[in-house]
VOLOVEX-339075 format. One record per residue (C-alpha): x, y, z; residue in three letters; residue number from 1. Coordinates in steps of 0.02 Angstrom, whole numbers, plus 50000, padded with zeros to 5 digits. Example, Ala and Ser with C-alpha at 12.3 -4.5 7.8 and 13.67 -1.06 7.14 Angstrom:
# VOLOVEX-339075
{x->50615, y->49775, z->50390, aa->ALA, i->1}
{x->50684, y->49947, z->50357, aa->SER, i->2}
# end
This chain:
# VOLOVEX-339075
{x->48907, y->50611, z->50530, aa->MET, i->1}
{x->48971, y->50441, z->50589, aa->LYS, i->2}
{x->49157, y->50409, z->50614, aa->ALA, i->3}
{x->49272, y->50282, z->50696, aa->ILE, i->4}
{x->49360, y->50359, z->50846, aa->ARG, i->5}
{x->49509, y->50298, z->50947, aa->VAL, i->6}
{x->49514, y->50371, z->51122, aa->ARG, i->7}
{x->49659, y->50268, z->51187, aa->GLU, i->8}
{x->49793, y->50162, z->51105, aa->PHE, i->9}
{x->49772, y->49975, z->51113, aa->GLY, i->10}
{x->49688, y->49829, z->51025, aa->GLY, i->11}
{x->49558, y->49828, z->50886, aa->PRO, i->12}
{x->49421, y->49851, z->51017, aa->ASP, i->13}
{x->49479, y->50032, z->51036, aa->LYS, i->14}
{x->49399, y->50069, z->50867, aa->LEU, i->15}
{x->49226, y->50136, z->50910, aa->GLN, i->16}
{x->49091, y->50203, z->50793, aa->LEU, i->17}
{x->49027, y->50370, z->50857, aa->GLU, i->18}
{x->48910, y->50508, z->50802, aa->GLU, i->19}
{x->49015, y->50665, z->50769, aa->CYS, i->20}
{x->48984, y->50843, z->50711, aa->GLU, i->21}
{x->48989, y->50877, z->50524, aa->ASP, i->22}
{x->49153, y->50946, z->50460, aa->LEU, i->23}
{x->49189, y->51112, z->50372, aa->HIS, i->24}
{x->49342, y->51145, z->50262, aa->PRO, i->25}
{x->49461, y->51287, z->50298, aa->GLY, i->26}
{x->49573, y->51381, z->50176, aa->PRO, i->27}
{x->49661, y->51261, z->50057, aa->GLY, i->28}
{x->49555, y->51115, z->50118, aa->GLU, i->29}
{x->49424, y->51005, z->50036, aa->VAL, i->30}
{x->49278, y->50914, z->50118, aa->LEU, i->31}
{x->49250, y->50740, z->50047, aa->VAL, i->32}
{x->49100, y->50625, z->50062, aa->ARG, i->33}
{x->49187, y->50458, z->50090, aa->ILE, i->34}
{x->49112, y->50315, z->49989, aa->HIS, i->35}
{x->49249, y->50191, z->50036, aa->ALA, i->36}
{x->49398, y->50194, z->50155, aa->ALA, i->37}
{x->49553, y->50086, z->50133, aa->GLY, i->38}
{x->49627, y->49988, z->50278, aa->VAL, i->39}
{x->49817, y->49970, z->50286, aa->ASN, i->40}
{x->49929, y->49874, z->50407, aa->PRO, i->41}
{x->50006, y->50040, z->50461, aa->VAL, i->42}
{x->49834, y->50090, z->50527, aa->ASP, i->43}
{x->49845, y->49946, z->50651, aa->THR, i->44}
{x->50020, y->49995, z->50708, aa->TYR, i->45}
{x->49963, y->50174, z->50740, aa->ILE, i->46}
{x->49807, y->50116, z->50834, aa->ARG, i->47}
{x->49912, y->50003, z->50946, aa->SER, i->48}
{x->50025, y->50148, z->50996, aa->GLY, i->49}
{x->50178, y->50054, z->50932, aa->ALA, i->50}
{x->50210, y->50164, z->50781, aa->TYR, i->51}
{x->50343, y->50300, z->50783, aa->ALA, i->52}
{x->50217, y->50433, z->50734, aa->ARG, i->53}
{x->50072, y->50445, z->50856, aa->LYS, i->54}
{x->49920, y->50556, z->50825, aa->PRO, i->55}
{x->49843, y->50658, z->50964, aa->ASN, i->56}
{x->49699, y->50568, z->51050, aa->LEU, i->57}
{x->49558, y->50553, z->51010, aa->PRO, i->58}
{x->49578, y->50528, z->50823, aa->TYR, i->59}
{x->49495, y->50449, z->50671, aa->THR, i->60}
{x->49606, y->50322, z->50582, aa->PRO, i->61}
{x->49635, y->50306, z->50396, aa->GLY, i->62}
{x->49733, y->50393, z->50259, aa->SER, i->63}
{x->49659, y->50307, z->50105, aa->ASP, i->64}
{x->49485, y->50329, z->50032, aa->GLY, i->65}
{x->49379, y->50381, z->49885, aa->ALA, i->66}
{x->49223, y->50484, z->49864, aa->GLY, i->67}
{x->49152, y->50649, z->49805, aa->VAL, i->68}
{x->49199, y->50828, z->49845, aa->VAL, i->69}
{x->49054, y->50909, z->49939, aa->ILE, i->70}
{x->49133, y->51077, z->49984, aa->ALA, i->71}
{x->49295, y->51172, z->49956, aa->VAL, i->72}
{x->49380, y->51304, z->50062, aa->GLY, i->73}
{x->49457, y->51467, z->50006, aa->GLU, i->74}
{x->49610, y->51459, z->49891, aa->LYS, i->75}
{x->49565, y->51285, z->49825, aa->VAL, i->76}
{x->49592, y->51294, z->49637, aa->GLU, i->77}
{x->49597, y->51120, z->49562, aa->ARG, i->78}
{x->49436, y->51043, z->49631, aa->PHE, i->79}
{x->49255, y->51088, z->49646, aa->GLN, i->80}
{x->49096, y->51014, z->49719, aa->LYS, i->81}
{x->49046, y->50852, z->49633, aa->GLY, i->82}
{x->49220, y->50795, z->49580, aa->ASP, i->83}
{x->49258, y->50609, z->49597, aa->ARG, i->84}
{x->49422, y->50589, z->49690, aa->ILE, i->85}
{x->49532, y->50467, z->49783, aa->TYR, i->86}
{x->49613, y->50515, z->49948, aa->VAL, i->87}
{x->49796, y->50485, z->49990, aa->ALA, i->88}
{x->49816, y->50568, z->50159, aa->GLY, i->89}
{x->49689, y->50660, z->50264, aa->SER, i->90}
{x->49682, y->50794, z->50398, aa->VAL, i->91}
{x->49539, y->50713, z->50494, aa->THR, i->92}
{x->49549, y->50526, z->50446, aa->GLY, i->93}
{x->49453, y->50425, z->50317, aa->THR, i->94}
{x->49365, y->50297, z->50428, aa->TYR, i->95}
{x->49213, y->50411, z->50424, aa->ALA, i->96}
{x->49069, y->50473, z->50318, aa->GLU, i->97}
{x->49161, y->50637, z->50291, aa->GLN, i->98}
{x->49344, y->50686, z->50288, aa->ALA, i->99}
{x->49439, y->50848, z->50271, aa->ILE, i->100}
{x->49593, y->50841, z->50160, aa->CYS, i->101}
{x->49721, y->50966, z->50100, aa->ARG, i->102}
{x->49705, y->50999, z->49915, aa->GLU, i->103}
{x->49870, y->50907, z->49886, aa->SER, i->104}
{x->49799, y->50750, z->49969, aa->GLN, i->105}
{x->49661, y->50717, z->49843, aa->ILE, i->106}
{x->49675, y->50661, z->49663, aa->HIS, i->107}
{x->49552, y->50638, z->49520, aa->ARG, i->108}
{x->49473, y->50466, z->49507, aa->LEU, i->109}
{x->49452, y->50410, z->49326, aa->PRO, i->110}
{x->49276, y->50358, z->49275, aa->GLU, i->111}
{x->49335, y->50181, z->49241, aa->ASN, i->112}
{x->49388, y->50159, z->49424, aa->VAL, i->113}
{x->49258, y->50122, z->49560, aa->THR, i->114}
{x->49257, y->50205, z->49731, aa->TYR, i->115}
{x->49306, y->50039, z->49810, aa->LEU, i->116}
{x->49457, y->50029, z->49694, aa->GLN, i->117}
{x->49497, y->50212, z->49726, aa->GLY, i->118}
{x->49508, y->50175, z->49913, aa->ALA, i->119}
{x->49642, y->50045, z->49872, aa->ALA, i->120}
{x->49759, y->50164, z->49782, aa->VAL, i->121}
{x->49843, y->50276, z->49912, aa->GLY, i->122}
{x->49963, y->50177, z->50022, aa->VAL, i->123}
{x->49975, y->50017, z->49915, aa->PRO, i->124}
{x->50009, y->50095, z->49745, aa->TYR, i->125}
{x->50113, y->50240, z->49810, aa->CYS, i->126}
{x->50220, y->50118, z->49910, aa->THR, i->127}
{x->50242, y->50002, z->49761, aa->ALA, i->128}
{x->50287, y->50145, z->49643, aa->TYR, i->129}
{x->50409, y->50225, z->49764, aa->ARG, i->130}
{x->50494, y->50059, z->49802, aa->ALA, i->131}
{x->50509, y->50011, z->49619, aa->LEU, i->132}
{x->50555, y->50172, z->49533, aa->PHE, i->133}
{x->50615, y->50299, z->49661, aa->GLN, i->134}
{x->50711, y->50182, z->49776, aa->LYS, i->135}
{x->50763, y->50027, z->49676, aa->ALA, i->136}
{x->50778, y->50124, z->49511, aa->LYS, i->137}
{x->50697, y->49978, z->49419, aa->ALA, i->138}
{x->50736, y->49958, z->49234, aa->ARG, i->139}
{x->50649, y->49859, z->49096, aa->PRO, i->140}
{x->50719, y->49684, z->49069, aa->VAL, i->141}
{x->50774, y->49671, z->49252, aa->GLU, i->142}
{x->50704, y->49532, z->49359, aa->SER, i->143}
{x->50607, y->49563, z->49519, aa->ILE, i->144}
{x->50549, y->49454, z->49663, aa->LEU, i->145}
{x->50396, y->49522, z->49755, aa->ILE, i->146}
{x->50365, y->49439, z->49923, aa->HIS, i->147}
{x->50184, y->49431, z->49982, aa->GLY, i->148}
{x->50128, y->49479, z->49807, aa->ALA, i->149}
{x->49943, y->49440, z->49838, aa->SER, i->150}
{x->49922, y->49586, z->49960, aa->GLY, i->151}
{x->49879, y->49765, z->49917, aa->GLY, i->152}
{x->50058, y->49826, z->49893, aa->VAL, i->153}
{x->50110, y->49663, z->49812, aa->GLY, i->154}
{x->49974, y->49664, z->49679, aa->ILE, i->155}
{x->50013, y->49846, z->49641, aa->ALA, i->156}
{x->50197, y->49804, z->49621, aa->ALA, i->157}
{x->50160, y->49656, z->49507, aa->VAL, i->158}
{x->50054, y->49763, z->49392, aa->GLN, i->159}
{x->50176, y->49908, z->49384, aa->LEU, i->160}
{x->50330, y->49798, z->49362, aa->ALA, i->161}
{x->50249, y->49695, z->49224, aa->ARG, i->162}
{x->50196, y->49852, z->49131, aa->SER, i->163}
{x->50376, y->49915, z->49145, aa->TRP, i->164}
{x->50442, y->49764, z->49052, aa->GLY, i->165}
{x->50518, y->49671, z->49199, aa->MET, i->166}
{x->50528, y->49483, z->49229, aa->ASN, i->167}
{x->50410, y->49466, z->49378, aa->VAL, i->168}
{x->50417, y->49329, z->49511, aa->ILE, i->169}
{x->50283, y->49340, z->49645, aa->GLY, i->170}
{x->50264, y->49238, z->49804, aa->THR, i->171}
{x->50110, y->49188, z->49902, aa->GLY, i->172}
{x->50070, y->49067, z->50041, aa->GLY, i->173}
{x->49911, y->48990, z->49968, aa->THR, i->174}
{x->49850, y->48921, z->49802, aa->ASP, i->175}
{x->49721, y->49059, z->49794, aa->ARG, i->176}
{x->49852, y->49193, z->49824, aa->GLY, i->177}
{x->49969, y->49124, z->49693, aa->ARG, i->178}
{x->49828, y->49113, z->49565, aa->ALA, i->179}
{x->49790, y->49297, z->49598, aa->LEU, i->180}
{x->49973, y->49342, z->49574, aa->ILE, i->181}
{x->49979, y->49254, z->49406, aa->LYS, i->182}
{x->49813, y->49331, z->49353, aa->GLU, i->183}
{x->49884, y->49506, z->49378, aa->HIS, i->184}
{x->50040, y->49483, z->49276, aa->GLY, i->185}
{x->50176, y->49386, z->49366, aa->ALA, i->186}
{x->50275, y->49273, z->49251, aa->HIS, i->187}
{x->50308, y->49152, z->49395, aa->HIS, i->188}
{x->50217, y->49118, z->49558, aa->ASP, i->189}
{x->50308, y->49032, z->49702, aa->LEU, i->190}
{x->50260, y->48970, z->49875, aa->ASP, i->191}
{x->50357, y->49075, z->50001, aa->HIS, i->192}
{x->50329, y->48941, z->50134, aa->THR, i->193}
{x->50426, y->48811, z->50034, aa->ALA, i->194}
{x->50604, y->48777, z->50090, aa->ALA, i->195}
{x->50661, y->48759, z->49910, aa->GLU, i->196}
{x->50601, y->48931, z->49856, aa->MET, i->197}
{x->50777, y->49009, z->49846, aa->PRO, i->198}
{x->50832, y->48867, z->49732, aa->GLU, i->199}
{x->50679, y->48894, z->49624, aa->GLN, i->200}
{x->50721, y->49079, z->49606, aa->VAL, i->201}
{x->50898, y->49038, z->49553, aa->MET, i->202}
{x->50834, y->48912, z->49426, aa->LYS, i->203}
{x->50711, y->49038, z->49351, aa->ILE, i->204}
{x->50850, y->49166, z->49333, aa->THR, i->205}
{x->50975, y->49043, z->49260, aa->GLY, i->206}
{x->51082, y->49048, z->49419, aa->GLY, i->207}
{x->51104, y->49236, z->49408, aa->ARG, i->208}
{x->50983, y->49289, z->49544, aa->GLY, i->209}
{x->50856, y->49431, z->49541, aa->VAL, i->210}
{x->50899, y->49613, z->49520, aa->ASP, i->211}
{x->50768, y->49679, z->49642, aa->ILE, i->212}
{x->50674, y->49607, z->49790, aa->ILE, i->213}
{x->50526, y->49696, z->49870, aa->LEU, i->214}
{x->50520, y->49634, z->50050, aa->GLU, i->215}
{x->50359, y->49644, z->50153, aa->MET, i->216}
{x->50423, y->49545, z->50304, aa->LEU, i->217}
{x->50608, y->49579, z->50324, aa->ALA, i->218}
{x->50623, y->49502, z->50497, aa->ASN, i->219}
{x->50584, y->49333, z->50420, aa->LYS, i->220}
{x->50656, y->49341, z->50244, aa->ASN, i->221}
{x->50801, y->49463, z->50232, aa->LEU, i->222}
{x->50938, y->49334, z->50261, aa->GLY, i->223}
{x->50872, y->49225, z->50119, aa->HIS, i->224}
{x->50843, y->49378, z->50010, aa->ASP, i->225}
{x->51027, y->49422, z->50005, aa->LEU, i->226}
{x->51071, y->49248, z->49944, aa->SER, i->227}
{x->50950, y->49265, z->49797, aa->MET, i->228}
{x->51014, y->49431, z->49730, aa->LEU, i->229}
{x->51109, y->49456, z->49569, aa->ALA, i->230}
{x->51268, y->49560, z->49563, aa->GLN, i->231}
{x->51224, y->49741, z->49611, aa->ASN, i->232}
{x->51052, y->49683, z->49667, aa->GLY, i->233}
{x->50939, y->49785, z->49779, aa->ARG, i->234}
{x->50821, y->49737, z->49920, aa->VAL, i->235}
{x->50690, y->49867, z->49966, aa->VAL, i->236}
{x->50623, y->49838, z->50141, aa->VAL, i->237}
{x->50440, y->49889, z->50143, aa->ILE, i->238}
{x->50380, y->49793, z->50296, aa->GLY, i->239}
{x->50458, y->49725, z->50454, aa->ASN, i->240}
{x->50395, y->49659, z->50622, aa->ARG, i->241}
{x->50553, y->49618, z->50719, aa->GLY, i->242}
{x->50739, y->49588, z->50712, aa->THR, i->243}
{x->50844, y->49468, z->50608, aa->ILE, i->244}
{x->51025, y->49412, z->50596, aa->GLU, i->245}
{x->51102, y->49420, z->50422, aa->ILE, i->246}
{x->51271, y->49378, z->50347, aa->ASN, i->247}
{x->51343, y->49541, z->50278, aa->PRO, i->248}
{x->51458, y->49442, z->50163, aa->ARG, i->249}
{x->51307, y->49397, z->50057, aa->ASP, i->250}
{x->51285, y->49582, z->50023, aa->ALA, i->251}
{x->51472, y->49616, z->50006, aa->MET, i->252}
{x->51505, y->49481, z->49877, aa->SER, i->253}
{x->51364, y->49546, z->49768, aa->ARG, i->254}
{x->51394, y->49730, z->49805, aa->GLU, i->255}
{x->51210, y->49730, z->49847, aa->ALA, i->256}
{x->51106, y->49867, z->49928, aa->MET, i->257}
{x->50977, y->49853, z->50067, aa->ILE, i->258}
{x->50861, y->50002, z->50053, aa->ILE, i->259}
{x->50735, y->50046, z->50187, aa->GLY, i->260}
{x->50582, y->50152, z->50153, aa->MET, i->261}
{x->50432, y->50226, z->50241, aa->ILE, i->262}
{x->50304, y->50307, z->50127, aa->LEU, i->263}
{x->50271, y->50451, z->50247, aa->PHE, i->264}
{x->50451, y->50511, z->50220, aa->ASN, i->265}
{x->50420, y->50545, z->50035, aa->THR, i->266}
{x->50457, y->50727, z->49988, aa->PRO, i->267}
{x->50311, y->50826, z->49918, aa->GLU, i->268}
{x->50386, y->50840, z->49743, aa->ARG, i->269}
{x->50417, y->50654, z->49731, aa->GLU, i->270}
{x->50242, y->50617, z->49794, aa->MET, i->271}
{x->50170, y->50729, z->49659, aa->ALA, i->272}
{x->50269, y->50628, z->49530, aa->GLU, i->273}
{x->50198, y->50466, z->49600, aa->ILE, i->274}
{x->50017, y->50524, z->49586, aa->HIS, i->275}
{x->50043, y->50592, z->49410, aa->ALA, i->276}
{x->50105, y->50420, z->49358, aa->ALA, i->277}
{x->49968, y->50327, z->49453, aa->LEU, i->278}
{x->49832, y->50435, z->49376, aa->GLY, i->279}
{x->49890, y->50382, z->49204, aa->ALA, i->280}
{x->49906, y->50200, z->49259, aa->ALA, i->281}
{x->49728, y->50199, z->49327, aa->LEU, i->282}
{x->49656, y->50282, z->49173, aa->GLU, i->283}
{x->49745, y->50163, z->49054, aa->SER, i->284}
{x->49700, y->50007, z->49153, aa->GLY, i->285}
{x->49880, y->49963, z->49199, aa->VAL, i->286}
{x->49834, y->49989, z->49383, aa->ALA, i->287}
{x->49686, y->49880, z->49430, aa->ARG, i->288}
{x->49661, y->49881, z->49620, aa->PRO, i->289}
{x->49595, y->49718, z->49692, aa->VAL, i->290}
{x->49469, y->49720, z->49834, aa->ILE, i->291}
{x->49492, y->49572, z->49949, aa->GLY, i->292}
{x->49360, y->49614, z->50081, aa->ARG, i->293}
{x->49222, y->49744, z->50090, aa->GLU, i->294}
{x->49155, y->49779, z->50264, aa->LEU, i->295}
{x->49038, y->49909, z->50340, aa->PRO, i->296}
{x->49121, y->50052, z->50434, aa->LEU, i->297}
{x->49053, y->49983, z->50597, aa->SER, i->298}
{x->49163, y->49827, z->50572, aa->ASN, i->299}
{x->49327, y->49924, z->50579, aa->ALA, i->300}
{x->49391, y->49815, z->50723, aa->ALA, i->301}
{x->49365, y->49658, z->50619, aa->GLN, i->302}
{x->49453, y->49740, z->50472, aa->ALA, i->303}
{x->49606, y->49774, z->50581, aa->HIS, i->304}
{x->49610, y->49594, z->50638, aa->GLU, i->305}
{x->49602, y->49531, z->50459, aa->ILE, i->306}
{x->49737, y->49654, z->50403, aa->ALA, i->307}
{x->49864, y->49571, z->50518, aa->MET, i->308}
{x->49825, y->49393, z->50467, aa->GLN, i->309}
{x->49934, y->49301, z->50339, aa->PRO, i->310}
{x->49867, y->49258, z->50168, aa->GLY, i->311}
{x->49799, y->49428, z->50116, aa->SER, i->312}
{x->49709, y->49449, z->49950, aa->TYR, i->313}
{x->49705, y->49627, z->49889, aa->GLY, i->314}
{x->49640, y->49772, z->49993, aa->LYS, i->315}
{x->49520, y->49779, z->50139, aa->ILE, i->316}
{x->49393, y->49920, z->50118, aa->VAL, i->317}
{x->49268, y->49997, z->50241, aa->LEU, i->318}
{x->49105, y->50067, z->50173, aa->VAL, i->319}
{x->48998, y->50193, z->50270, aa->PRO, i->320}
{x->48817, y->50131, z->50275, aa->ILE, i->321}
# end
């Protein structure tokens, strides 16, 4: 089989397509034929060696994907050969034609969802769900501001928040991005590069501020976020690339909370809850993953470069050819 291998940490050029031996599942494991692999920003951090959790070298990147079960190991009970599944976590990595996963890392893919869309579920939708419901404790009628709402996590959050009965404000840096945000359910779309954006948020909320902010780039926006919160508002920090100085009084006066999260810290029980909810959302059409770019597996380096550029539109997906 073919797989992307990283033999030393560094730039995108460290992603090399290699011919590897076929895989075989052990007890409690499932072998998946990968039809599509999702690319996430965290994949680039791990590849660079800058992430807190470093895999042993060499390794195959990727935790998201979708495909078909081609073999199961002993003690696997819920899946059998031929099942359509999406992957959210992998033992061997999903940037490959085959991947071994623990049984708990794969989930049924409804017939109305394509393999490309299935590869866009894992990190984006799990992150959005955990941020909204397990961390921010979102409630219907509340207002939410989703920064970078045209990306994979952002689109997922827009869809889930809208279906939950929230007043959804999404931000994007381009006309195309803001049109996508509106298309997927945001009541309002704002330009996060505009200096007047905080004033626009306050106008939309009648001067009250928003109850929840999902923050994808805290090192740039967190200071402004606190000034846009309603009383008892919550900011969930999903992404960050540096440091920032804030005024704690903005949080104190509102009795606001700043909540950090990393998806990989999610306890097993809470992750099971997330996938039960997402399975229903996919089947019902509430969750509709958007594919921004589809590239061959051999173009993994290009995919990593694109993943770190501003102005993302949905999910980047690699397809073995």
